[in-house]
Backbone and ligand atoms as CSV (ligand in chain L), in Angstrom:
chain,resi,resn,atom,element,x,y,z
A,1,MET,N,N,0.849,-1.202,0.000
A,1,MET,CA,C,0.000,0.000,0.000
A,1,MET,C,C,0.886,1.254,0.000
A,2,THR,N,N,0.555,2.239,-0.802
A,2,THR,CA,C,1.319,3.485,-0.816
A,2,THR,C,C,1.065,4.231,0.497
A,3,PRO,N,N,2.144,4.682,1.162
A,3,PRO,CA,C,1.903,5.423,2.401
A,3,PRO,C,C,1.155,6.726,2.115
A,4,PRO,N,N,0.353,7.178,3.070
A,4,PRO,CA,C,-0.387,8.414,2.852
A,4,PRO,C,C,0.583,9.579,2.651
A,5,ASP,N,N,0.251,10.464,1.773
A,5,ASP,CA,C,1.143,11.589,1.537
A,5,ASP,C,C,0.340,12.869,1.350
A,6,THR,N,N,0.601,13.811,2.222
A,6,THR,CA,C,-0.023,15.125,2.109
A,6,THR,C,C,1.097,16.148,2.285
A,7,ILE,N,N,0.741,17.402,2.119
A,7,ILE,CA,C,1.740,18.463,2.313
A,7,ILE,C,C,2.293,18.427,3.749
A,8,PHE,N,N,1.455,17.996,4.707
A,8,PHE,CA,C,1.930,17.940,6.095
A,8,PHE,C,C,2.907,16.771,6.302
A,9,HIS,N,N,2.702,15.660,5.585
A,9,HIS,CA,C,3.701,14.583,5.638
A,9,HIS,C,C,5.045,15.098,5.100
A,10,LYS,N,N,4.989,15.906,4.058
A,10,LYS,CA,C,6.230,16.457,3.485
A,10,LYS,C,C,6.899,17.397,4.489
A,11,ILE,N,N,6.099,18.149,5.228
A,11,ILE,CA,C,6.665,19.016,6.275
A,11,ILE,C,C,7.307,18.156,7.363
A,12,LEU,N,N,6.628,17.073,7.744
A,12,LEU,CA,C,7.184,16.156,8.759
A,12,LEU,C,C,8.525,15.584,8.314
A,13,ARG,N,N,8.605,15.239,7.034
A,13,ARG,CA,C,9.853,14.657,6.499
A,13,ARG,C,C,10.878,15.736,6.143
A,14,ARG,N,N,10.519,16.986,6.409
A,14,ARG,CA,C,11.387,18.137,6.118
A,14,ARG,C,C,11.679,18.273,4.620
A,15,GLU,N,N,10.756,17.809,3.798
A,15,GLU,CA,C,10.927,17.964,2.345
A,15,GLU,C,C,10.468,19.346,1.889
A,16,ILE,N,N,9.543,19.928,2.640
A,16,ILE,CA,C,9.223,21.337,2.417
A,16,ILE,C,C,9.324,22.051,3.759
A,17,SER,N,N,9.633,23.327,3.695
A,17,SER,CA,C,9.922,24.032,4.942
A,17,SER,C,C,8.651,24.557,5.593
A,18,ALA,N,N,8.753,24.721,6.877
A,18,ALA,CA,C,7.668,25.318,7.658
A,18,ALA,C,C,8.319,26.002,8.849
A,19,THR,N,N,7.596,26.945,9.429
A,19,THR,CA,C,8.117,27.609,10.627
A,19,THR,C,C,7.671,26.806,11.847
A,20,VAL,N,N,8.565,25.949,12.298
A,20,VAL,CA,C,8.250,25.061,13.421
A,20,VAL,C,C,8.356,25.853,14.731
A,21,VAL,N,N,7.305,25.752,15.551
A,21,VAL,CA,C,7.308,26.487,16.823
A,21,VAL,C,C,7.390,25.545,18.021
A,22,PHE,N,N,7.133,24.259,17.784
A,22,PHE,CA,C,7.256,23.269,18.858
A,22,PHE,C,C,7.419,21.893,18.240
A,23,GLU,N,N,8.259,21.078,18.895
A,23,GLU,CA,C,8.442,19.700,18.435
A,23,GLU,C,C,8.861,18.844,19.608
A,24,ASP,N,N,8.277,17.658,19.699
A,24,ASP,CA,C,8.799,16.643,20.620
A,24,ASP,C,C,8.652,15.289,19.937
A,25,ASP,N,N,8.738,14.195,20.697
A,25,ASP,CA,C,8.675,12.870,20.065
A,25,ASP,C,C,7.319,12.584,19.434
A,26,GLU,N,N,6.299,13.275,19.922
A,26,GLU,CA,C,4.926,12.924,19.526
A,26,GLU,C,C,4.270,13.860,18.516
A,27,VAL,N,N,4.620,15.137,18.580
A,27,VAL,CA,C,3.933,16.105,17.719
A,27,VAL,C,C,4.902,17.112,17.111
A,28,LEU,N,N,4.419,17.715,16.022
A,28,LEU,CA,C,5.108,18.849,15.407
A,28,LEU,C,C,4.078,19.977,15.321
A,29,ALA,N,N,4.509,21.185,15.658
A,29,ALA,CA,C,3.625,22.349,15.562
A,29,ALA,C,C,4.319,23.412,14.729
A,30,PHE,N,N,3.575,23.965,13.763
A,30,PHE,CA,C,4.180,24.961,12.864
A,30,PHE,C,C,3.152,26.027,12.525
A,31,LYS,N,N,3.658,27.178,12.073
A,31,LYS,CA,C,2.771,28.305,11.752
A,31,LYS,C,C,1.977,28.017,10.490
A,32,ASP,N,N,0.688,28.340,10.515
A,32,ASP,CA,C,-0.129,28.230,9.312
A,32,ASP,C,C,0.357,29.266,8.295
A,33,ILE,N,N,0.470,28.826,7.053
A,33,ILE,CA,C,1.020,29.689,6.006
A,33,ILE,C,C,0.065,30.840,5.643
A,34,HIS,N,N,-1.221,30.651,5.911
A,34,HIS,CA,C,-2.223,31.707,5.684
A,34,HIS,C,C,-2.962,31.964,6.999
A,35,PRO,N,N,-2.295,32.666,7.931
A,35,PRO,CA,C,-2.873,32.802,9.275
A,35,PRO,C,C,-4.207,33.534,9.287
A,36,LYS,N,N,-5.142,32.999,10.070
A,36,LYS,CA,C,-6.475,33.604,10.223
A,36,LYS,C,C,-6.576,34.384,11.535
A,37,ALA,N,N,-5.475,34.466,12.260
A,37,ALA,CA,C,-5.429,35.189,13.539
A,37,ALA,C,C,-3.958,35.548,13.783
A,38,PRO,N,N,-3.692,36.500,14.695
A,38,PRO,CA,C,-2.293,36.876,14.965
A,38,PRO,C,C,-1.404,35.667,15.313
A,39,THR,N,N,-1.972,34.701,16.009
A,39,THR,CA,C,-1.268,33.425,16.209
A,39,THR,C,C,-2.135,32.321,15.610
A,40,HIS,N,N,-1.562,31.596,14.653
A,40,HIS,CA,C,-2.295,30.492,14.012
A,40,HIS,C,C,-1.288,29.361,13.788
A,41,ILE,N,N,-1.406,28.368,14.642
A,41,ILE,CA,C,-0.469,27.233,14.655
A,41,ILE,C,C,-1.238,25.957,14.311
A,42,LEU,N,N,-0.557,25.040,13.625
A,42,LEU,CA,C,-1.145,23.734,13.321
A,42,LEU,C,C,-0.366,22.660,14.073
A,43,PHE,N,N,-1.074,21.770,14.739
A,43,PHE,CA,C,-0.461,20.653,15.474
A,43,PHE,C,C,-0.771,19.355,14.743
A,44,ILE,N,N,0.280,18.550,14.478
A,44,ILE,CA,C,0.094,17.238,13.852
A,44,ILE,C,C,0.834,16.179,14.665
A,45,ALA,N,N,0.317,14.947,14.614
A,45,ALA,CA,C,0.973,13.823,15.294
A,45,ALA,C,C,2.065,13.276,14.386
A,46,LYS,N,N,3.161,12.808,15.008
A,46,LYS,CA,C,4.318,12.370,14.227
A,46,LYS,C,C,4.341,10.885,13.900
A,47,LYS,N,N,3.741,10.064,14.780
A,47,LYS,CA,C,3.907,8.614,14.622
A,47,LYS,C,C,3.020,8.065,13.512
A,48,ASP,N,N,3.570,7.163,12.718
A,48,ASP,CA,C,2.788,6.531,11.653
A,48,ASP,C,C,1.515,5.903,12.214
A,49,ALA,N,N,1.668,5.281,13.409
A,49,ALA,CA,C,0.517,4.596,14.020
A,49,ALA,C,C,-0.591,5.581,14.372
A,50,ASP,N,N,-0.218,6.858,14.506
A,50,ASP,CA,C,-1.201,7.887,14.860
A,50,ASP,C,C,-1.756,8.589,13.621
A,51,PHE,N,N,-1.442,8.057,12.426
A,51,PHE,CA,C,-1.953,8.719,11.239
A,51,PHE,C,C,-3.481,8.588,11.150
A,52,VAL,N,N,-4.122,9.717,11.015
A,52,VAL,CA,C,-5.574,9.783,10.816
A,52,VAL,C,C,-5.789,10.870,9.781
A,53,ALA,N,N,-6.592,10.594,8.767
A,53,ALA,CA,C,-6.813,11.601,7.733
A,53,ALA,C,C,-7.706,12.722,8.248
A,54,SER,N,N,-8.679,12.347,9.073
A,54,SER,CA,C,-9.706,13.305,9.469
A,54,SER,C,C,-10.405,12.789,10.722
A,55,ILE,N,N,-11.003,13.693,11.485
A,55,ILE,CA,C,-11.812,13.270,12.638
A,55,ILE,C,C,-12.864,12.247,12.190
A,56,ALA,N,N,-13.334,12.399,10.962
A,56,ALA,CA,C,-14.370,11.485,10.448
A,56,ALA,C,C,-13.868,10.044,10.363
A,57,ASP,N,N,-12.555,9.853,10.352
A,57,ASP,CA,C,-11.973,8.508,10.202
A,57,ASP,C,C,-11.480,7.909,11.523
A,58,LEU,N,N,-11.744,8.581,12.645
A,58,LEU,CA,C,-11.255,8.068,13.924
A,58,LEU,C,C,-11.805,6.680,14.220
A,59,THR,N,N,-10.968,5.859,14.852
A,59,THR,CA,C,-11.385,4.524,15.310
A,59,THR,C,C,-10.999,4.416,16.786
A,60,ASP,N,N,-11.346,3.295,17.398
A,60,ASP,CA,C,-10.932,3.097,18.794
A,60,ASP,C,C,-9.404,3.173,18.910
A,61,GLU,N,N,-8.708,2.704,17.883
A,61,GLU,CA,C,-7.227,2.684,17.920
A,61,GLU,C,C,-6.636,4.087,17.828
A,62,THR,N,N,-7.332,5.002,17.188
A,62,THR,CA,C,-6.764,6.348,16.977
A,62,THR,C,C,-7.503,7.439,17.775
A,63,ALA,N,N,-8.428,7.015,18.632
A,63,ALA,CA,C,-9.233,8.003,19.373
A,63,ALA,C,C,-8.387,8.880,20.301
A,64,HIS,N,N,-7.182,8.419,20.637
A,64,HIS,CA,C,-6.314,9.200,21.535
A,64,HIS,C,C,-5.655,10.387,20.810
A,65,VAL,N,N,-5.640,10.376,19.474
A,65,VAL,CA,C,-4.848,11.381,18.742
A,65,VAL,C,C,-5.383,12.811,18.940
A,66,PRO,N,N,-6.690,13.056,18.819
A,66,PRO,CA,C,-7.156,14.434,19.055
A,66,PRO,C,C,-6.815,14.913,20.471
A,67,ALA,N,N,-6.930,14.011,21.450
A,67,ALA,CA,C,-6.608,14.399,22.834
A,67,ALA,C,C,-5.118,14.753,22.958
A,68,LEU,N,N,-4.280,13.997,22.266
A,68,LEU,CA,C,-2.842,14.290,22.273
A,68,LEU,C,C,-2.584,15.698,21.731
A,69,LEU,N,N,-3.199,16.007,20.595
A,69,LEU,CA,C,-2.978,17.323,19.969
A,69,LEU,C,C,-3.489,18.444,20.875
A,70,ILE,N,N,-4.646,18.216,21.485
A,70,ILE,CA,C,-5.226,19.236,22.376
A,70,ILE,C,C,-4.327,19.445,23.599
A,71,ARG,N,N,-3.831,18.351,24.151
A,71,ARG,CA,C,-2.955,18.444,25.339
A,71,ARG,C,C,-1.681,19.220,25.013
A,72,LYS,N,N,-1.118,18.983,23.823
A,72,LYS,CA,C,0.110,19.691,23.428
A,72,LYS,C,C,-0.188,21.167,23.184
A,73,ALA,N,N,-1.347,21.450,22.614
A,73,ALA,CA,C,-1.734,22.847,22.381
A,73,ALA,C,C,-1.916,23.576,23.710
A,74,GLN,N,N,-2.524,22.889,24.663
A,74,GLN,CA,C,-2.731,23.480,26.000
A,74,GLN,C,C,-1.383,23.820,26.638
A,75,ALA,N,N,-0.433,22.881,26.554
A,75,ALA,CA,C,0.891,23.106,27.148
A,75,ALA,C,C,1.608,24.249,26.429
A,76,PHE,N,N,1.460,24.286,25.105
A,76,PHE,CA,C,2.077,25.340,24.300
A,76,PHE,C,C,1.546,26.712,24.733
A,77,ALA,N,N,0.236,26.801,24.921
A,77,ALA,CA,C,-0.383,28.069,25.343
A,77,ALA,C,C,0.193,28.519,26.690
A,78,LYS,N,N,0.299,27.585,27.602
A,78,LYS,CA,C,0.828,27.911,28.943
A,78,LYS,C,C,2.249,28.456,28.846
A,79,VAL,N,N,3.084,27.767,28.078
A,79,VAL,CA,C,4.486,28.176,27.935
A,79,VAL,C,C,4.582,29.591,27.372
A,80,HIS,N,N,3.681,29.922,26.446
A,80,HIS,CA,C,3.740,31.226,25.783
A,80,HIS,C,C,2.851,32.279,26.452
A,81,GLY,N,N,2.262,31.933,27.580
A,81,GLY,CA,C,1.439,32.896,28.308
A,81,GLY,C,C,0.186,33.309,27.555
A,82,ILE,N,N,-0.301,32.425,26.686
A,82,ILE,CA,C,-1.530,32.714,25.937
A,82,ILE,C,C,-2.704,32.133,26.737
A,83,ASP,N,N,-3.600,33.015,27.202
A,83,ASP,CA,C,-4.675,32.499,28.045
A,83,ASP,C,C,-6.038,32.484,27.354
A,84,GLY,N,N,-6.063,32.922,26.084
A,84,GLY,CA,C,-7.313,32.854,25.328
A,84,GLY,C,C,-7.029,32.382,23.919
A,85,TYR,N,N,-7.702,31.300,23.537
A,85,TYR,CA,C,-7.434,30.750,22.198
A,85,TYR,C,C,-8.585,29.881,21.736
A,86,GLN,N,N,-8.579,29.554,20.448
A,86,GLN,CA,C,-9.570,28.649,19.869
A,86,GLN,C,C,-8.848,27.430,19.323
A,87,LEU,N,N,-9.455,26.269,19.494
A,87,LEU,CA,C,-8.934,25.022,18.928
A,87,LEU,C,C,-9.979,24.491,17.966
A,88,LYS,N,N,-9.543,24.168,16.739
A,88,LYS,CA,C,-10.518,23.752,15.716
A,88,LYS,C,C,-10.025,22.557,14.922
A,89,PHE,N,N,-10.949,21.662,14.620
A,89,PHE,CA,C,-10.712,20.617,13.623
A,89,PHE,C,C,-11.690,20.873,12.486
A,90,HIS,N,N,-11.204,21.022,11.279
A,90,HIS,CA,C,-12.088,21.046,10.119
A,90,HIS,C,C,-12.304,19.586,9.719
A,91,VAL,N,N,-13.543,19.207,9.489
A,91,VAL,CA,C,-13.850,17.795,9.225
A,91,VAL,C,C,-14.495,17.638,7.857
A,92,GLY,N,N,-13.755,17.015,6.953
A,92,GLY,CA,C,-14.276,16.748,5.609
A,92,GLY,C,C,-14.267,17.994,4.739
A,93,LYS,N,N,-14.318,17.755,3.440
A,93,LYS,CA,C,-14.308,18.877,2.473
A,93,LYS,C,C,-15.415,19.873,2.781
A,94,ALA,N,N,-16.598,19.364,3.098
A,94,ALA,CA,C,-17.738,20.243,3.378
A,94,ALA,C,C,-17.530,21.013,4.680
A,95,GLY,N,N,-16.614,20.526,5.526
A,95,GLY,CA,C,-16.297,21.213,6.781
A,95,GLY,C,C,-15.093,22.118,6.649
A,96,GLY,N,N,-14.630,22.303,5.413
A,96,GLY,CA,C,-13.515,23.218,5.170
A,96,GLY,C,C,-12.154,22.560,5.231
A,97,GLN,N,N,-12.112,21.227,5.350
A,97,GLN,CA,C,-10.804,20.553,5.433
A,97,GLN,C,C,-10.172,20.460,4.056
A,98,GLU,N,N,-8.903,20.900,3.994
A,98,GLU,CA,C,-8.165,20.867,2.720
A,98,GLU,C,C,-7.036,19.848,2.753
A,99,VAL,N,N,-6.459,19.655,3.927
A,99,VAL,CA,C,-5.323,18.736,4.056
A,99,VAL,C,C,-5.776,17.526,4.878
A,100,PHE,N,N,-5.664,16.333,4.251
A,100,PHE,CA,C,-6.210,15.143,4.885
A,100,PHE,C,C,-5.149,14.381,5.680
A,101,MET,N,N,-4.569,15.094,6.616
A,101,MET,CA,C,-3.801,14.520,7.723
A,101,MET,C,C,-4.328,15.269,8.939
A,102,LEU,N,N,-4.817,14.518,9.906
A,102,LEU,CA,C,-5.471,15.168,11.045
A,102,LEU,C,C,-4.585,16.261,11.643
A,103,HIS,N,N,-5.152,17.442,11.807
A,103,HIS,CA,C,-4.405,18.548,12.408
A,103,HIS,C,C,-5.344,19.420,13.217
A,104,LEU,N,N,-4.771,19.990,14.248
A,104,LEU,CA,C,-5.516,20.873,15.140
A,104,LEU,C,C,-5.095,22.309,14.863
A,105,HIS,N,N,-6.075,23.169,14.614
A,105,HIS,CA,C,-5.786,24.601,14.471
A,105,HIS,C,C,-5.796,25.247,15.859
A,106,PHE,N,N,-4.746,26.012,16.152
A,106,PHE,CA,C,-4.656,26.788,17.400
A,106,PHE,C,C,-4.642,28.246,16.983
A,107,LEU,N,N,-5.684,28.973,17.347
A,107,LEU,CA,C,-5.798,30.385,16.938
A,107,LEU,C,C,-5.916,31.271,18.164
A,108,SER,N,N,-5.212,32.397,18.128
A,108,SER,CA,C,-5.356,33.340,19.228
A,108,SER,C,C,-5.170,34.762,18.721
A,109,GLU,N,N,-5.901,35.673,19.344
A,109,GLU,CA,C,-5.702,37.101,19.065
A,109,GLU,C,C,-4.419,37.586,19.741
A,110,GLN,N,N,-3.901,36.802,20.687
A,110,GLN,CA,C,-2.648,37.151,21.359
A,110,GLN,C,C,-1.475,36.681,20.515
A,111,LYS,N,N,-0.439,37.514,20.468
A,111,LYS,CA,C,0.742,37.151,19.672
A,111,LYS,C,C,1.697,36.290,20.483
A,112,LEU,N,N,2.456,35.455,19.769
A,112,LEU,CA,C,3.494,34.671,20.431
A,112,LEU,C,C,4.561,35.615,20.958
A,113,SER,N,N,5.042,35.323,22.162
A,113,SER,CA,C,6.051,36.204,22.762
A,113,SER,C,C,7.372,36.124,21.994
A,114,SER,N,N,7.667,34.957,21.394
A,114,SER,CA,C,8.928,34.849,20.660
A,114,SER,C,C,8.676,34.283,19.275
L,1,AMP,P1,P,-7.681,22.608,6.826
L,1,AMP,O1,O,-8.606,23.523,6.090
L,1,AMP,O2,O,-8.181,22.310,8.224
L,1,AMP,O3,O,-7.317,21.370,6.053
L,1,AMP,O4,O,-6.377,23.437,7.074
L,1,AMP,C1,C,-5.242,23.352,6.291
L,1,AMP,C2,C,-4.399,24.531,6.662
L,1,AMP,O5,O,-3.088,24.281,6.222
L,1,AMP,C3,C,-4.851,25.858,6.048
L,1,AMP,O6,O,-5.146,26.784,7.080
L,1,AMP,C4,C,-3.641,26.296,5.205
L,1,AMP,O7,O,-3.420,27.676,5.269
L,1,AMP,C5,C,-2.513,25.516,5.864
L,1,AMP,N1,N,-1.386,25.211,4.993
L,1,AMP,C6,C,-1.412,24.716,3.728
L,1,AMP,N2,N,-0.164,24.531,3.276
L,1,AMP,C7,C,0.680,24.909,4.260
L,1,AMP,C8,C,2.098,24.958,4.411
L,1,AMP,N3,N,2.917,24.577,3.420
L,1,AMP,N4,N,2.626,25.406,5.573
L,1,AMP,C9,C,1.810,25.800,6.568
L,1,AMP,N5,N,0.465,25.769,6.507
L,1,AMP,C10,C,-0.096,25.335,5.371
C-alpha cells in the first residue's frame, strides 16, 4: 500500500519548509502559512501509528490522537502565556478541510512572545 502523503507529511519529512514552533517525540507544531489570527499554529501527530486523515476517520485505535494534539496545544499556550485561544478541527471537504492529515488549528488574538 502506498503510504499516505499530504503536504503535512512532506513538512514532517522536512521535504518542504515550515516555521516550526514546537516539536517533541509525539507532535510537530508549525505556523499556518495563511494565518487567520495573529497566532495560528497547526499541530500534527508524528507517529505513523497515529496517522488519521480526518476526525471522520477516527477509530478506537486512533481516538487518543485528538486528545494528544489538544494536550500539546494546552501546554504550548501555557508556555507562551496565551490564556485565550480557539482550537478547531475542520472535518471533511464540506467542513472546510483541505489537508487530509489530522491537524488541530490553534488560533489566538494574542501574539506569540517569541
Ligand atoms: P484545513 O482547512 O483544516 O485542512 O487546514 C489546512 C491549513 O493548512 C490551512 O489553514 C492552510 O493555510 C494551511 N497550509 C497549507 N499549506 C501549508 C504549508 N505549506 N505550511 C503551513 N500551513 C499550510
